[in-house]
C-alpha positions in Angstrom: 82.3 114.8 101.8 84.8 116.7 103.9 88.0 116.1 102.3 90.4 116.3 105.0 88.4 114.4 107.5 87.5 111.6 105.2 91.1 111.6 103.8 92.5 111.1 107.4 90.0 108.4 108.2 90.9 106.7 104.9 94.6 106.6 106.0 93.7 105.2 109.4 91.8 102.5 107.8 94.9 101.7 105.5 92.9 102.4 102.2 95.4 105.4 101.2 98.6 106.7 102.1 99.5 110.2 103.4 101.3 111.2 99.9 98.3 110.3 98.1 96.1 112.3 100.1 98.4 115.2 99.6 98.2 114.8 95.8 94.4 114.4 95.8 94.1 117.7 97.9 96.5 119.3 95.5 94.4 118.4 92.3 91.2 119.3 94.1 92.6 122.6 94.8 93.5 123.4 91.2 90.5 121.9 89.4 87.7 122.2 92.1 86.7 118.5 91.7 85.4 116.4 94.1 87.5 114.3 96.7 86.1 110.8 95.9 86.0 111.2 92.0 89.8 112.1 92.3 90.5 109.3 94.5 88.9 106.8 92.0 90.1 108.5 88.9 93.8 108.4 90.3 93.4 104.7 91.4 94.0 105.2 95.0 90.7 104.0 96.3 87.6 101.9 95.0 84.3 102.9 95.2 83.2 100.0 97.7 86.3 101.1 100.0 85.3 104.7 100.1 81.5 103.7 100.9 82.6 101.2 103.7 84.9 103.9 105.3 81.9 106.4 105.1 79.5 104.0 106.8 82.0 103.2 109.7 82.9 107.1 110.0 79.5 108.5 110.1 77.7 105.4 111.6 75.0 105.5 108.8 74.2 102.5 106.6 75.8 103.0 102.9 74.3 102.1 99.7 75.6 100.7 96.6 74.2 102.8 93.8 75.8 100.7 91.2 73.5 97.9 92.2 70.5 99.8 93.2 67.8 100.3 90.8 66.2 103.8 91.4 62.9 104.9 90.0 63.6 107.4 87.9 60.5 109.6 89.2 62.0 109.3 92.8 65.5 110.4 91.6 64.0 113.5 90.0 62.0 114.8 93.2 65.1 117.0 93.7 66.2 119.1 90.8 69.5 118.0 89.0 71.2 121.4 89.8 70.5 120.9 93.4 71.6 117.3 93.4 75.0 118.0 91.4 75.7 121.1 93.9 75.2 119.2 97.1 76.2 115.6 95.9 72.8 113.8 96.9 70.3 111.9 95.1 67.1 110.6 96.4 66.8 106.8 95.9 63.4 105.5 97.4 60.4 106.6 99.0 58.0 104.8 101.5 54.9 106.9 102.5 56.3 110.3 103.6 59.8 109.1 104.3 62.3 109.9 101.4 65.4 108.0 101.5 68.2 110.2 100.1 71.8 109.1 99.5 74.3 111.6 100.7 78.1 112.0 100.4 78.4 114.2 103.4 75.8 113.4 106.0 77.1 115.6 108.6 75.3 118.6 106.7 72.2 119.1 108.6 71.1 122.1 106.9 71.1 120.2 103.7 68.7 117.7 105.2 66.4 120.6 106.0 66.5 121.8 102.6 65.7 118.8 101.0 62.7 118.3 103.5 61.3 121.5 102.5 61.9 121.0 98.8 60.4 117.5 98.6 57.8 117.7 101.4 59.1 114.6 102.9 60.7 113.3 106.0 64.5 112.7 105.0 66.3 109.5 105.9 69.9 109.5 105.1 72.1 106.9 103.7 75.7 107.3 102.6 77.5 106.7 99.3 80.6 108.0 97.6 80.4 111.1 95.8 81.8 109.6 92.7 78.7 107.1 92.9 76.4 109.9 93.6 77.4 111.8 90.5 77.3 108.8 88.4 73.9 107.8 89.4 72.8 111.5 88.4 74.2 111.2 85.3 72.5 107.9 84.8 69.1 109.1 85.7 68.9 112.7 84.6 71.1 112.1 81.3 74.6 112.5 80.8 76.3 116.1 81.1 79.5 117.2 80.2 81.2 118.4 83.4 83.2 121.4 82.8 85.5 120.6 85.8 85.8 117.1 84.5 87.1 118.5 81.1 89.4 120.9 82.5 91.0 118.1 84.7 91.3 115.9 81.9 93.0 118.8 79.8 95.6 119.5 82.4 96.3 115.6 83.1 96.0 114.0 79.9 99.3 113.8 78.1 97.6 113.0 74.5 94.7 114.5 72.7 92.0 112.2 71.5 91.9 113.8 68.1 94.5 114.5 65.6 93.2 117.2 63.6 94.6 117.5 60.2 95.5 121.0 58.8 94.9 122.7 62.2 98.2 122.8 63.6 99.3 125.8 61.1 96.8 127.9 62.7 98.0 128.1 66.2 100.0 131.0 66.2 97.4 133.0 64.6 94.9 132.0 67.1 97.1 133.3 69.8 97.4 136.4 68.2 93.4 136.8 68.0 92.7 135.8 71.3 95.4 138.0 72.8 96.7 135.4 75.3 100.4 135.9 75.0 101.6 132.6 74.1 100.8 129.1 72.5 101.0 127.3 75.8 98.3 129.5 77.4 96.2 128.5 74.3 96.6 124.8 74.8 93.8 124.2 77.2 91.4 125.9 74.7 92.6 123.7 71.7 92.5 120.6 73.8 88.8 121.6 75.3 87.6 122.0 71.7 89.1 118.7 70.6 87.5 117.1 73.6 83.9 118.7 72.9 84.2 117.1 69.2 85.3 113.6 70.7 82.3 113.8 73.2 80.0 114.5 70.6 81.1 111.6 68.6 81.0 109.4 71.6 77.3 110.4 72.0 76.4 110.0 68.6 75.5 113.6 67.8 74.7 114.8 64.4 75.1 118.3 65.2 77.0 120.7 67.8 75.9 124.1 68.5 78.1 126.8 70.1 75.7 129.6 71.1 76.8 132.9 72.8 74.1 134.9 74.7 74.2 137.8 77.0 74.9 135.9 80.2 76.0 132.6 79.3 77.6 130.4 76.4 75.9 127.4 75.7 76.8 124.2 73.8 74.2 121.9 72.6 74.3 118.6 71.1 71.8 117.1 68.5 71.1 113.5 69.2 68.6 111.5 67.5 67.0 114.7 66.4 66.6 116.3 69.5 68.8 119.1 70.8 70.3 118.6 74.2 72.2 120.9 76.7 75.8 119.6 76.7 77.6 122.4 78.8 78.0 126.1 79.6 81.8 127.0 79.3 82.8 130.1 80.9 81.9 133.4 79.0 85.5 134.6 79.2 86.2 131.6 76.6 83.8 132.6 73.8 86.0 134.4 71.4 88.8 132.0 72.0 86.3 128.8 71.3 85.0 130.6 68.2 88.5 131.5 66.8 89.8 128.2 67.3 86.7 126.6 65.3 87.3 129.0 62.6 90.9 128.4 62.4 90.5 124.5 62.2 87.7 125.0 59.4 89.9 127.6 57.6 87.7 130.6 57.8 88.7 134.3 58.1 88.8 134.8 61.8 88.8 138.7 61.2 85.5 138.6 59.6 82.7 138.5 62.2 80.0 140.3 60.5 79.1 137.8 57.6 78.1 134.2 57.7 80.8 131.7 56.7 81.2 128.1 55.9 84.1 125.8 56.2 85.1 122.1 56.9 87.2 120.3 59.5 88.7 116.8 58.6 89.5 114.9 61.7 91.0 111.7 62.9 90.2 109.8 65.9 93.0 108.2 67.9 91.8 104.7 66.3 92.2 106.1 63.0 88.7 106.9 61.9 88.2 109.7 59.7 85.5 112.2 60.5 84.3 115.2 58.7 82.7 118.3 60.3 80.7 120.8 58.4 80.9 124.2 59.8 78.7 127.2 59.5 79.0 130.7 61.4 76.6 133.4 61.8 76.7 136.7 63.6 74.4 137.1 66.5 73.6 140.0 68.8 76.2 138.4 71.5 78.7 137.0 69.2 79.3 134.5 66.4 77.0 131.1 66.6 78.8 128.0 65.3 77.1 125.1 64.1 78.9 121.7 63.4 77.6 119.1 61.1 79.1 115.7 62.1 79.6 113.6 58.9 80.9 110.3 60.0 80.9 107.9 57.1 81.1 104.9 59.3 77.8 105.6 60.8 76.1 106.1 57.4 74.0 103.0 56.7 74.2 102.2 53.0 72.4 98.9 53.3 68.8 99.9 52.2 67.4 96.9 54.1 68.4 98.8 57.2 66.8 102.1 56.4 63.2 101.3 57.3 61.6 100.2 54.0 58.7 97.7 54.3 59.8 94.6 52.0 57.4 95.6 49.1 58.5 99.2 49.3 62.1 98.2 49.1 61.4 96.1 46.2 59.4 98.9 44.3 62.4 101.2 45.1 65.1 98.8 43.8 63.1 98.1 40.6 62.9 101.9 40.0 66.5 102.7 40.6 67.5 100.0 38.2 65.5 101.0 35.2 67.7 102.3 32.2 66.1 106.1 32.3 63.6 108.1 34.1 63.4 110.4 37.3 63.2 109.2 40.8 62.5 111.9 43.3 63.1 111.9 46.9 61.1 114.4 48.8 60.7 115.5 52.5 61.9 118.4 54.6 65.4 119.2 55.9 66.8 116.5 58.6 64.4 113.7 57.0 67.1 111.3 55.8 66.9 112.1 52.1 70.8 112.2 51.6 71.2 108.8 53.2 68.4 107.1 51.0 70.1 108.5 47.9 73.6 107.5 48.7 72.3 103.9 49.5 70.8 103.9 46.3 74.0 105.1 44.4 76.1 102.9 46.4 73.9 99.9 45.3 74.3 101.2 41.7 77.8 102.2 41.7 79.6 99.2 39.5 82.4 99.3 37.3 80.6 99.6 34.0 78.3 102.6 35.2 79.3 106.3 34.9 77.6 108.3 37.9 77.8 111.9 38.4 76.4 113.8 41.4 75.9 117.7 41.7 75.6 118.4 45.5 75.4 121.3 47.7 77.2 120.3 49.9 79.0 117.0 49.3 78.6 115.2 52.6 80.4 112.1 52.1 82.6 111.2 49.2 82.6 107.7 47.4 85.1 106.0 45.2 83.6 105.5 41.8 81.3 108.2 41.9 81.9 111.6 40.2 80.9 114.2 42.9 80.8 118.0 42.1 80.4 120.5 44.7 78.2 123.4 43.9 79.9 127.1 44.1 77.9 130.0 43.6 80.9 132.4 43.9 81.4 131.3 40.3 78.1 130.5 39.1 78.4 126.8 39.5 75.0 125.5 40.4 72.8 122.6 39.7 71.7 123.7 36.3 75.3 124.4 35.1 76.5 121.2 36.5 73.7 119.1 34.8 74.3 120.8 31.2 77.9 119.7 32.0 77.2 116.1 33.2 75.2 115.3 29.6 78.3 116.1 27.8 80.3 113.6 30.3 78.6 110.4 28.8 76.6 109.6 32.1 74.6 106.6 32.7 73.0 107.9 36.0 72.9 111.6 37.3 72.1 112.8 40.9 71.1 116.4 41.5 71.1 117.4 45.2 68.1 119.3 44.9 65.5 120.9 42.0 65.2 124.4 43.1 64.0 126.1 39.8 62.5 125.8 36.6 65.8 125.8 34.6 67.3 122.8 36.7 63.9 121.0 36.6 63.9 121.1 32.6 67.4 119.9 32.5 66.9 117.0 34.8 63.7 116.0 32.8 65.5 116.3 29.7 68.1 113.8 30.9 65.7 111.5 32.4 63.9 111.3 29.1 66.9 110.6 26.8 68.5 107.4 28.3 69.6 108.5 31.8 68.5 107.7 35.2 68.1 110.8 37.3 68.0 110.8 41.2 66.8 114.4 42.8 65.2 115.7 46.0 62.5 118.1 46.1 60.9 119.7 49.8 57.5 118.8 49.6 55.5 117.3 52.6 54.2 114.0 50.8 54.4 112.1 47.4 51.2 113.2 45.8 52.1 117.0 46.4 55.2 116.5 44.7 53.7 116.0 41.1 51.4 119.3 42.0 54.8 121.1 42.8 56.2 120.1 39.3 53.3 121.5 37.6 53.4 124.7 39.7 57.1 125.1 38.7 56.0 125.0 34.8 56.9 121.3 33.8 54.0 120.1 31.5 52.0 117.3 32.7 52.8 115.1 29.7 56.6 115.3 30.5 56.0 114.4 34.2 53.6 111.5 33.2 56.4 110.1 30.6 59.6 110.8 32.9 58.7 110.2 36.6 59.3 106.8 37.6 58.7 107.1 41.4 58.1 109.5 44.1 59.4 108.7 47.6 58.2 111.0 50.7 60.2 110.2 53.9 60.5 111.3 57.7 62.6 110.0 60.5 61.3 108.7 63.9 63.0 107.9 67.0 63.8 104.3 67.5 63.0 102.8 71.2 65.9 101.9 73.2 66.4 98.2 73.2 68.0 98.3 76.5 65.4 100.0 78.5 62.0 99.4 76.4 59.0 98.3 78.2 55.3 97.7 77.3 52.9 100.7 77.5 49.3 100.4 78.3 47.4 102.2 75.4 43.9 103.3 75.3 42.2 101.3 72.1 40.6 104.6 71.1 44.2 106.5 71.0 45.2 104.0 68.3 41.8 104.1 66.5 42.3 108.2 66.2 45.5 107.5 64.8 44.1 105.3 62.1 44.1 101.9 63.2 41.3 99.8 62.5 39.5 98.6 65.7 39.9 94.8 64.9 43.7 95.3 64.6 44.4 97.1 68.0 45.0 93.7 69.8 48.0 93.1 67.5 49.8 96.3 68.4 52.5 95.9 70.9 53.3 99.6 72.0 56.6 100.1 73.6 58.7 103.0 75.0 62.2 103.5 76.7 61.7 104.2 80.4 65.5 106.0 80.2 68.9 104.4 80.8 72.4 105.4 80.5 72.7 103.5 77.1 70.1 106.2 75.6 71.2 109.2 77.7 67.7 108.6 79.8 65.6 109.7 76.8 64.2 106.2 75.9 65.2 106.6 72.2 68.4 105.2 70.7 68.9 105.8 67.0 66.2 106.7 64.5 64.7 104.7 61.4 62.8 106.1 58.2 59.1 105.8 57.4 58.3 106.1 53.7 55.6 106.7 51.3 56.2 105.6 47.7 53.9 106.5 44.9 54.7 104.9 41.4 53.4 106.4 38.2 50.8 103.7 37.4 48.6 104.2 34.3 45.6 105.6 36.4 47.9 108.2 38.1 49.2 109.3 35.0 45.7 109.9 33.5 44.8 111.6 36.7 47.9 113.8 36.3 47.0 114.7 32.6 43.6 115.8 34.0 45.0 118.3 36.4 44.3 116.3 39.4 44.9 117.8 42.9 47.2 116.5 45.4 44.3 115.1 47.4 42.8 113.4 44.3 46.3 111.9 43.6 46.4 110.6 47.3 43.1 109.1 47.3 43.9 107.2 43.8 47.4 106.1 44.9 45.9 104.8 48.3 43.3 102.8 46.7 46.2 101.3 44.4 48.0 100.2 47.4 50.2 103.0 48.4 51.2 103.0 51.8 51.3 106.4 53.4 53.8 107.9 55.8 51.2 107.5 58.6 50.5 103.5 57.8 54.4 103.2 57.6 54.9 104.7 61.0 52.1 102.6 62.4 53.5 99.3 61.2 56.7 100.3 63.3 54.7 101.4 66.1 52.8 97.7 65.9 56.3 96.0 66.2 57.3 98.3 69.1 60.1 99.9 67.4 58.7 103.5 67.7 56.4 105.3 70.1 53.1 106.9 69.5 54.5 110.3 70.1 57.2 109.9 67.3 54.6 108.7 64.9 52.3 111.4 65.6 54.9 114.1 65.0 56.3 112.5 61.8 53.1 112.2 59.8 49.5 113.3 59.2 46.6 111.3 59.6 45.2 109.8 56.3 42.3 111.7 54.7 
């Protein structure tokens, strides 16, 4: 909208005062932020007041986008960048006529561009720019605006984060960046803090800072998928990376080697967060990835993880045995750590001695002795396990069985009166047994020691705020492994996208599990050198619920989608 023209009209209508207009124009000149957004943020005017004034000024009907439900396919008839740049959004289509909300209807060239772009006749309605931008975020997915963050950095007196141990590095950052003074660095400091705060707000599990030849990109991993968050100006790349390295106590002078660090953070509400930080040198600078470790989001209630009731009973029975080995398998990012921590938390009692060897320690728990692996001093899983056995343990957790030496010590501990919980990277439960034999563990030791093998994956949870039924071809379900007689019982759902789920249709994740217990028949098969396929067929015949079957049960209940089940599991042989 034309700031001067609209501002003067608002003064004439008695909505704002002249000095308020001056302040808004001054902020706009500094930040480049849109006129209506500043008006609302400063509390000088309400959206409906601006809408009424625009309607009267341009003699064009206004639309209340907070109450109007736009079909997402209509909203996306014009690209997001085009809508943001010109502050417009399509709201309705009837035949060849596309109704579009404009913040500045006087721009006739924009109408022509839209008409050409959408191959439609354009009918204009008017709405405040703040309403249009909000609608764009709602239907295209929320995106951190550089301008908005910069405005907050200059106007907000308090940081949303108090970062422990970071203050001592401010002067060093100033020297590294070469900006000439601490006050010049303050925007970078606040900007980084706000990116961390935004990642927490959006429930991100990871933050990626990625330098390229012509851009510097920040992405968040939310519910398993990477999403663009923003592109800071390229000139800030070194300053942002240096700030992150200072906060995580890395050597900012070392740019040629990968480094690891950690940031302890505390929100304004007193919640403590850990960020695990990793840097690697790339062609265009150092890439930094932060893993968010928010203990308050860690689900330690095993009933909430995704176990079916009978599987949960089997899992609990096995972890409460006095000795033996319980193996949790799956690829990186499949939720193994959460499952293990949930089990350990249940076992964590005053009369039990629990020791863990982890790399890295993601969360710390009172009552559990956690040891961080350190390859620089040869403190590895096998060395830690040897030491644990001299510490009178009841329960031992090994972060991962990576080699024969670690496996042999773990099996020795599990067969001499200790419960051992560990992980392996295998595709499913039966192939775990084959992997152990390939590593060199004798079959007789496997059958006498392993109590349970658990394979798991994560699937996206359908957003409860926007879930809708999906018409599904019965043959699709049959192809996935559903019996034709059961198809009618499936209530397939999907999220159509809303502000709650960032327009993805998915909010949160849950696990699907495959539990293989070592029954007598399975032990006999292992002793005769059965293949993973043989073990799978035998375990299924004895009632093992496969990953695919676990996913189908969640699909049947409308908890996840067909796409999530297909991507997380393979069809049963």
